Each structure stands twice: as structure tokens, then as C-alpha cells.
N, C-alpha and C positions, 0 to 999 in steps of 0.2 A: 504494500500500500504506500509506504514511504517512498519507495523507488519510483512508483508510478506518478505520484504527485510531484516529485522532483523533476521527472522527465517532462511533465506537462508545464511546469514552471519554466524550465529551460527553453522549451519550445516556444512558449508565449513571449519570453524575453527576446529570443532570436527573431521572432516575427515582428516584434515592436520596433526593432532596429531597422527594419526594411521601410523605405519610404521613397516617395517621389521627390526629386529635386528639379525644380523648374522655376522660372521667373515668377515673382509675385505680381499678381494683377488684381485689381478690385473685382468683385463679383459683377455680373451683368446687371446693369441698371443702377449700380452704385459708383461713387467716385471716391477719390482719396480725401482725407480730411482737409479742411480749408488751410490756406497758407497761414503761417504764423503772423500775428498782428505786427504790422509795420514792415513786413517782408515783401519784396517785390516779386518773388518767384515761388512756385509750388514745388516743394521737394518731392523726389520720386520715392518709391517704396524702399529701395535699397539704401537711400540716404537717411530715411527715417529709422531704419533698423540698426544703422551703425551707431555705436555708443560714442557720445562726445568725449573729448579728452578729459574733461573735468570728472566724468563718471568713472573713468578707468585711467588714471594718470600713470605714466611710465616713469620709472626711476632711471636716472642716467648716471648717478654717482652713488656709490656705496660708501657709507661712513667707515666701515671696517672691511678690509679685504682679507684679513687673516686673524687668527687668534693672537691676542696680546695680553700681557699682564696688566691688570688695572693699577692705576696710580693710587697712592695712599690717599684716603679721603678723611680729612680732619673732622668732618661732621658725622662720620659713621661711629657714633658712640653707643655704648651699651645702655639699655633702658635703666632709668632711675626708679628706685622703689619708694 
């Protein structure tokens, strides 16, 4: 019973990974959302799906590139009772 349910689960998982990949278009009789307020152009579907830089910023400089010993911290004191 356990083996059969595992097989069914794996099969459903494999089938869920199958999908059509094609250009996004609005449904027949519908249009894309209106242009943003103050904007002079209507963005396409691909442009609206792309995350803006502020939503997913890229780091270009790492503070630490390798392990280093920490410097002595004069404020790292034991708790007072």
C-alpha cells in the first residue's frame, strides 16, 4: 500500500512538471492592464513579469571574501549581575 501511494505521488509530481511554454497573451476579448499612471507606453506581458531591480537587488561587493579572525571588541563585556 505504501509503495503504491509513493508511486502515485511520484507520478503526479512528474506530470506536474510537464507544461506548455509559449508566449503570454491576454485571453480573447481581454486586454493587458492599463498603462501605469503618468507613463506614456503600455508595457508588454514579459516586461510586467520581470522583477524590478529594487525587488531583487544584486550584490556586487562582498564584505568578507575569506574567513578572518575578529578584532578584539572592547564593548563585548560579560553580563553584570
